[in-house]
CHARMM-style PDB file with segment names, atoms N, HN, CA, C and O in Angstrom:
ATOM      1  N   MET     1       0.686  -1.349  -0.013  1.00  0.00      PROA
ATOM      2  CA  MET     1      -0.025   0.295  -0.038  1.00  0.00      PROA
ATOM      3  C   MET     1       0.720   1.035   0.131  1.00  0.00      PROA
ATOM      4  O   MET     1       0.242   2.092  -0.281  1.00  0.00      PROA
ATOM      5  N   LYS     2       1.967   1.241   0.617  1.00  0.00      PROA
ATOM      6  HN  LYS     2       2.355   0.382   0.951  1.00  0.00      PROA
ATOM      7  CA  LYS     2       2.499   2.759   0.606  1.00  0.00      PROA
ATOM      8  C   LYS     2       3.490   2.487  -0.381  1.00  0.00      PROA
ATOM      9  O   LYS     2       4.380   3.323  -0.536  1.00  0.00      PROA
ATOM     10  N   LYS     3       3.479   1.337  -1.149  1.00  0.00      PROA
ATOM     11  HN  LYS     3       2.756   0.658  -1.023  1.00  0.00      PROA
ATOM     12  CA  LYS     3       4.406   1.876  -2.897  1.00  0.00      PROA
ATOM     13  C   LYS     3       3.054   2.697  -3.535  1.00  0.00      PROA
ATOM     14  O   LYS     3       3.177   3.732  -4.190  1.00  0.00      PROA
ATOM     15  N   LEU     4       1.925   2.147  -3.275  1.00  0.00      PROA
ATOM     16  HN  LEU     4       1.825   1.306  -2.743  1.00  0.00      PROA
ATOM     17  CA  LEU     4       0.641   3.011  -4.075  1.00  0.00      PROA
ATOM     18  C   LEU     4       0.645   4.487  -4.115  1.00  0.00      PROA
ATOM     19  O   LEU     4       0.637   5.321  -5.021  1.00  0.00      PROA
ATOM     20  N   ILE     5       0.660   4.528  -2.702  1.00  0.00      PROA
ATOM     21  HN  ILE     5       0.666   3.850  -1.966  1.00  0.00      PROA
ATOM     22  CA  ILE     5       0.662   6.175  -1.998  1.00  0.00      PROA
ATOM     23  C   ILE     5       2.167   6.754  -2.675  1.00  0.00      PROA
ATOM     24  O   ILE     5       2.003   7.901  -3.092  1.00  0.00      PROA
ATOM     25  N   GLY     6       3.319   6.344  -2.846  1.00  0.00      PROA
ATOM     26  HN  GLY     6       3.452   5.413  -2.508  1.00  0.00      PROA
ATOM     27  CA  GLY     6       4.440   6.906  -3.465  1.00  0.00      PROA
ATOM     28  C   GLY     6       4.555   6.898  -4.591  1.00  0.00      PROA
ATOM     29  O   GLY     6       5.108   7.925  -4.984  1.00  0.00      PROA
ATOM     30  N   PHE     7       4.121   5.747  -5.895  1.00  0.00      PROA
ATOM     31  HN  PHE     7       3.672   4.912  -5.576  1.00  0.00      PROA
ATOM     32  CA  PHE     7       3.915   6.246  -7.081  1.00  0.00      PROA
ATOM     33  C   PHE     7       2.524   7.488  -7.026  1.00  0.00      PROA
ATOM     34  O   PHE     7       2.454   8.552  -7.641  1.00  0.00      PROA
ATOM     35  N   VAL     8       2.055   7.202  -6.573  1.00  0.00      PROA
ATOM     36  HN  VAL     8       2.111   6.337  -6.073  1.00  0.00      PROA
ATOM     37  CA  VAL     8       0.814   8.488  -6.907  1.00  0.00      PROA
ATOM     38  C   VAL     8       1.455   9.963  -6.992  1.00  0.00      PROA
ATOM     39  O   VAL     8       1.560  10.637  -8.017  1.00  0.00      PROA
ATOM     40  N   ALA     9       1.885  10.339  -5.618  1.00  0.00      PROA
ATOM     41  HN  ALA     9       1.800   9.792  -4.785  1.00  0.00      PROA
ATOM     42  CA  ALA     9       2.855  11.335  -5.192  1.00  0.00      PROA
ATOM     43  C   ALA     9       3.603  11.774  -5.934  1.00  0.00      PROA
ATOM     44  O   ALA     9       3.535  12.978  -6.179  1.00  0.00      PROA
ATOM     45  N   ILE    10       4.828  10.763  -6.715  1.00  0.00      PROA
ATOM     46  HN  ILE    10       4.883   9.785  -6.516  1.00  0.00      PROA
ATOM     47  CA  ILE    10       5.741  11.056  -7.402  1.00  0.00      PROA
ATOM     48  C   ILE    10       4.974  10.878  -9.141  1.00  0.00      PROA
ATOM     49  O   ILE    10       5.786  10.928 -10.065  1.00  0.00      PROA
ATOM     50  N   LEU    11       3.421  10.674  -9.526  1.00  0.00      PROA
ATOM     51  HN  LEU    11       2.761  10.632  -8.776  1.00  0.00      PROA
ATOM     52  CA  LEU    11       2.706  11.182 -10.874  1.00  0.00      PROA
ATOM     53  C   LEU    11       2.145  13.007  -9.859  1.00  0.00      PROA
ATOM     54  O   LEU    11       1.916  13.817 -10.757  1.00  0.00      PROA
ATOM     55  N   GLY    12       2.007  13.427  -8.997  1.00  0.00      PROA
ATOM     56  HN  GLY    12       2.193  12.769  -8.268  1.00  0.00      PROA
ATOM     57  CA  GLY    12       1.471  14.074  -8.564  1.00  0.00      PROA
ATOM     58  C   GLY    12       2.743  15.726  -8.717  1.00  0.00      PROA
ATOM     59  O   GLY    12       2.698  16.956  -8.737  1.00  0.00      PROA
ATOM     60  N   ILE    13       3.528  14.806  -8.772  1.00  0.00      PROA
ATOM     61  HN  ILE    13       3.564  13.807  -8.756  1.00  0.00      PROA
ATOM     62  CA  ILE    13       5.015  15.670  -8.702  1.00  0.00      PROA
ATOM     63  C   ILE    13       5.062  16.340 -10.160  1.00  0.00      PROA
ATOM     64  O   ILE    13       4.656  17.361 -10.716  1.00  0.00      PROA
ATOM     65  N   VAL    14       5.939  14.945 -10.521  1.00  0.00      PROA
ATOM     66  HN  VAL    14       6.269  14.115 -10.070  1.00  0.00      PROA
ATOM     67  CA  VAL    14       6.006  15.321 -12.365  1.00  0.00      PROA
ATOM     68  C   VAL    14       4.807  15.880 -12.878  1.00  0.00      PROA
ATOM     69  O   VAL    14       5.036  16.284 -14.018  1.00  0.00      PROA
ATOM     70  N   PHE    15       3.493  16.106 -12.504  1.00  0.00      PROA
ATOM     71  HN  PHE    15       3.307  15.777 -11.578  1.00  0.00      PROA
ATOM     72  CA  PHE    15       1.845  16.246 -13.279  1.00  0.00      PROA
ATOM     73  C   PHE    15       2.311  17.820 -12.907  1.00  0.00      PROA
ATOM     74  O   PHE    15       2.457  18.669 -13.785  1.00  0.00      PROA
ATOM     75  N   SER    16       2.469  18.017 -11.841  1.00  0.00      PROA
ATOM     76  HN  SER    16       2.350  17.327 -11.127  1.00  0.00      PROA
ATOM     77  CA  SER    16       2.410  19.869 -11.216  1.00  0.00      PROA
ATOM     78  C   SER    16       3.541  20.412 -12.017  1.00  0.00      PROA
ATOM     79  O   SER    16       3.360  21.566 -12.406  1.00  0.00      PROA
ATOM     80  N   LEU    17       5.187  19.592 -12.509  1.00  0.00      PROA
ATOM     81  HN  LEU    17       5.335  18.655 -12.192  1.00  0.00      PROA
ATOM     82  CA  LEU    17       6.133  20.342 -12.899  1.00  0.00      PROA
ATOM     83  C   LEU    17       5.528  20.634 -14.480  1.00  0.00      PROA
ATOM     84  O   LEU    17       5.350  21.742 -14.985  1.00  0.00      PROA
ATOM     85  N   ALA    18       5.312  19.512 -15.001  1.00  0.00      PROA
ATOM     86  HN  ALA    18       5.457  18.612 -14.591  1.00  0.00      PROA
ATOM     87  CA  ALA    18       4.897  19.739 -16.611  1.00  0.00      PROA
ATOM     88  C   ALA    18       3.969  20.652 -16.827  1.00  0.00      PROA
ATOM     89  O   ALA    18       3.575  20.884 -17.970  1.00  0.00      PROA
ATOM     90  N   ALA    19       3.470  21.326 -15.693  1.00  0.00      PROA
ATOM     91  HN  ALA    19       3.791  21.137 -14.764  1.00  0.00      PROA
ATOM     92  CA  ALA    19       2.006  21.948 -15.863  1.00  0.00      PROA
ATOM     93  C   ALA    19       3.320  23.097 -15.521  1.00  0.00      PROA
ATOM     94  O   ALA    19       3.663  23.808 -16.466  1.00  0.00      PROA
ATOM     95  N   ASN    20       3.749  23.200 -14.725  1.00  0.00      PROA
ATOM     96  HN  ASN    20       3.470  22.623 -13.958  1.00  0.00      PROA
ATOM     97  CA  ASN    20       4.638  24.635 -14.216  1.00  0.00      PROA
ATOM     98  C   ASN    20       5.023  25.127 -15.764  1.00  0.00      PROA
ATOM     99  O   ASN    20       4.548  26.140 -16.278  1.00  0.00      PROA
ATOM    100  N   VAL    21       5.866  24.328 -16.341  1.00  0.00      PROA
ATOM    101  HN  VAL    21       6.253  23.506 -15.923  1.00  0.00      PROA
ATOM    102  CA  VAL    21       7.304  24.314 -17.399  1.00  0.00      PROA
ATOM    103  C   VAL    21       6.008  24.768 -18.934  1.00  0.00      PROA
ATOM    104  O   VAL    21       6.340  25.466 -19.892  1.00  0.00      PROA
ATOM    105  N   SER    22       4.725  24.199 -18.763  1.00  0.00      PROA
ATOM    106  HN  SER    22       4.456  23.632 -17.985  1.00  0.00      PROA
ATOM    107  CA  SER    22       3.972  24.361 -20.106  1.00  0.00      PROA
ATOM    108  C   SER    22       3.528  25.620 -19.581  1.00  0.00      PROA
ATOM    109  O   SER    22       3.422  26.461 -20.473  1.00  0.00      PROA
ATOM    110  N   TYR    23       3.250  26.009 -18.503  1.00  0.00      PROA
ATOM    111  HN  TYR    23       3.336  25.325 -17.779  1.00  0.00      PROA
ATOM    112  CA  TYR    23       2.302  27.571 -18.679  1.00  0.00      PROA
ATOM    113  C   TYR    23       3.661  28.680 -18.754  1.00  0.00      PROA
ATOM    114  O   TYR    23       3.474  29.648 -19.491  1.00  0.00      PROA
ATOM    115  N   THR    24       4.484  28.633 -18.320  1.00  0.00      PROA
ATOM    116  HN  THR    24       4.635  27.847 -17.721  1.00  0.00      PROA
ATOM    117  CA  THR    24       5.681  29.530 -18.523  1.00  0.00      PROA
ATOM    118  C   THR    24       5.868  29.587 -19.721  1.00  0.00      PROA
ATOM    119  O   THR    24       6.039  30.682 -20.257  1.00  0.00      PROA
ATOM    120  N   ASP    25       5.882  28.269 -20.529  1.00  0.00      PROA
ATOM    121  HN  ASP    25       5.742  27.380 -20.094  1.00  0.00      PROA
ATOM    122  CA  ASP    25       6.127  28.972 -21.927  1.00  0.00      PROA
ATOM    123  C   ASP    25       5.290  29.492 -22.494  1.00  0.00      PROA
ATOM    124  O   ASP    25       5.725  30.297 -23.317  1.00  0.00      PROA
ATOM    125  N   THR    26       4.121  29.410 -22.447  1.00  0.00      PROA
ATOM    126  HN  THR    26       3.767  28.755 -21.779  1.00  0.00      PROA
ATOM    127  CA  THR    26       3.091  30.236 -23.357  1.00  0.00      PROA
ATOM    128  C   THR    26       2.897  31.291 -22.828  1.00  0.00      PROA
ATOM    129  O   THR    26       2.370  32.226 -23.432  1.00  0.00      PROA
ATOM    130  N   ALA    27       3.374  31.375 -21.304  1.00  0.00      PROA
ATOM    131  HN  ALA    27       3.802  30.616 -20.813  1.00  0.00      PROA
ATOM    132  CA  ALA    27       3.468  33.316 -21.381  1.00  0.00      PROA
ATOM    133  C   ALA    27       4.747  33.965 -21.477  1.00  0.00      PROA
ATOM    134  O   ALA    27       5.100  35.018 -20.946  1.00  0.00      PROA
ATOM    135  N   GLU    28       5.276  33.331 -22.093  1.00  0.00      PROA
ATOM    136  HN  GLU    28       4.989  32.475 -22.524  1.00  0.00      PROA
ATOM    137  CA  GLU    28       6.933  34.042 -22.607  1.00  0.00      PROA
ATOM    138  C   GLU    28       6.403  33.940 -24.415  1.00  0.00      PROA
ATOM    139  O   GLU    28       6.881  34.809 -25.144  1.00  0.00      PROA
ATOM    140  N   GLU    29       5.618  33.082 -24.944  1.00  0.00      PROA
ATOM    141  HN  GLU    29       5.230  32.377 -24.351  1.00  0.00      PROA
ATOM    142  CA  GLU    29       5.347  33.086 -25.979  1.00  0.00      PROA
ATOM    143  C   GLU    29       4.086  34.621 -26.318  1.00  0.00      PROA
ATOM    144  O   GLU    29       4.100  35.216 -27.395  1.00  0.00      PROA
ATOM    145  N   SER    30       3.360  34.903 -25.446  1.00  0.00      PROA
ATOM    146  HN  SER    30       3.349  34.420 -24.571  1.00  0.00      PROA
ATOM    147  CA  SER    30       2.701  35.575 -25.834  1.00  0.00      PROA
ATOM    148  C   SER    30       3.059  37.067 -25.397  1.00  0.00      PROA
ATOM    149  O   SER    30       2.532  38.030 -25.953  1.00  0.00      PROA
ATOM    150  N   HSD    31       4.109  37.215 -24.234  1.00  0.00      PROA
ATOM    151  HN  HSD    31       4.538  36.432 -23.782  1.00  0.00      PROA
ATOM    152  CA  HSD    31       4.566  38.338 -23.695  1.00  0.00      PROA
ATOM    153  C   HSD    31       6.185  38.447 -24.446  1.00  0.00      PROA
ATOM    154  O   HSD    31       7.161  38.839 -23.806  1.00  0.00      PROA
ATOM    155  N   PRO    32       6.227  38.191 -25.329  1.00  0.00      PROA
ATOM    156  CA  PRO    32       7.774  38.387 -26.103  1.00  0.00      PROA
ATOM    157  C   PRO    32       8.718  39.072 -25.254  1.00  0.00      PROA
ATOM    158  O   PRO    32       8.140  39.403 -24.219  1.00  0.00      PROA
ATOM    159  N   ARG    33      10.065  39.463 -25.258  1.00  0.00      PROA
ATOM    160  HN  ARG    33      10.535  39.195 -26.099  1.00  0.00      PROA
ATOM    161  CA  ARG    33      10.945  39.799 -24.152  1.00  0.00      PROA
ATOM    162  C   ARG    33      11.289  41.506 -25.359  1.00  0.00      PROA
ATOM    163  O   ARG    33      11.086  41.675 -26.562  1.00  0.00      PROA
ATOM    164  N   PRO    34      11.720  42.214 -24.545  1.00  0.00      PROA
ATOM    165  CA  PRO    34      11.377  43.887 -25.205  1.00  0.00      PROA
ATOM    166  C   PRO    34      12.566  43.660 -26.332  1.00  0.00      PROA
ATOM    167  O   PRO    34      12.483  43.850 -27.546  1.00  0.00      PROA
ATOM    168  N   LEU    35      13.788  43.161 -25.501  1.00  0.00      PROA
ATOM    169  HN  LEU    35      13.856  43.007 -24.515  1.00  0.00      PROA
ATOM    170  CA  LEU    35      15.145  43.097 -26.002  1.00  0.00      PROA
ATOM    171  C   LEU    35      14.969  42.238 -27.802  1.00  0.00      PROA
ATOM    172  O   LEU    35      15.457  42.729 -28.820  1.00  0.00      PROA
ATOM    173  N   VAL    36      14.297  41.135 -27.766  1.00  0.00      PROA
ATOM    174  HN  VAL    36      13.901  40.736 -26.939  1.00  0.00      PROA
ATOM    175  CA  VAL    36      14.123  40.301 -28.876  1.00  0.00      PROA
ATOM    176  C   VAL    36      13.771  41.654 -29.648  1.00  0.00      PROA
ATOM    177  O   VAL    36      14.770  42.180 -30.138  1.00  0.00      PROA
ATOM    178  N   VAL    37      12.548  42.347 -29.868  1.00  0.00      PROA
ATOM    179  HN  VAL    37      11.737  41.920 -29.469  1.00  0.00      PROA
ATOM    180  CA  VAL    37      12.243  43.603 -30.280  1.00  0.00      PROA
ATOM    181  C   VAL    37      12.313  44.399 -30.654  1.00  0.00      PROA
ATOM    182  O   VAL    37      11.700  44.762 -31.658  1.00  0.00      PROA
ATOM    183  N   ASP    38      13.357  45.259 -29.802  1.00  0.00      PROA
ATOM    184  HN  ASP    38      13.855  44.964 -28.986  1.00  0.00      PROA
ATOM    185  CA  ASP    38      14.473  46.533 -30.059  1.00  0.00      PROA
ATOM    186  C   ASP    38      15.282  45.739 -31.377  1.00  0.00      PROA
ATOM    187  O   ASP    38      15.545  46.305 -32.438  1.00  0.00      PROA
ATOM    188  N   GLU    39      15.688  43.970 -30.983  1.00  0.00      PROA
ATOM    189  HN  GLU    39      15.475  43.510 -30.121  1.00  0.00      PROA
ATOM    190  CA  GLU    39      16.750  43.442 -31.944  1.00  0.00      PROA
ATOM    191  C   GLU    39      16.393  43.636 -33.505  1.00  0.00      PROA
ATOM    192  O   GLU    39      17.141  43.941 -34.434  1.00  0.00      PROA
ATOM    193  N   ILE    40      14.731  43.305 -33.490  1.00  0.00      PROA
ATOM    194  HN  ILE    40      14.125  43.058 -32.735  1.00  0.00      PROA
ATOM    195  CA  ILE    40      14.715  43.207 -34.903  1.00  0.00      PROA
ATOM    196  C   ILE    40      14.160  44.579 -35.486  1.00  0.00      PROA
ATOM    197  OT1 ILE    40      14.053  44.735 -36.702  1.00  0.00      PROA
TER     198      ILE     40
END
């Protein structure tokens, strides 16, 4: 039973990390950095 709880906990951590990464990527795409705009 402890193994199942640990497995679910690891899945939850991995899922939260993946969600954070995808959220930050979309935020950067919707709001480009000013330096990139100045270079263009």
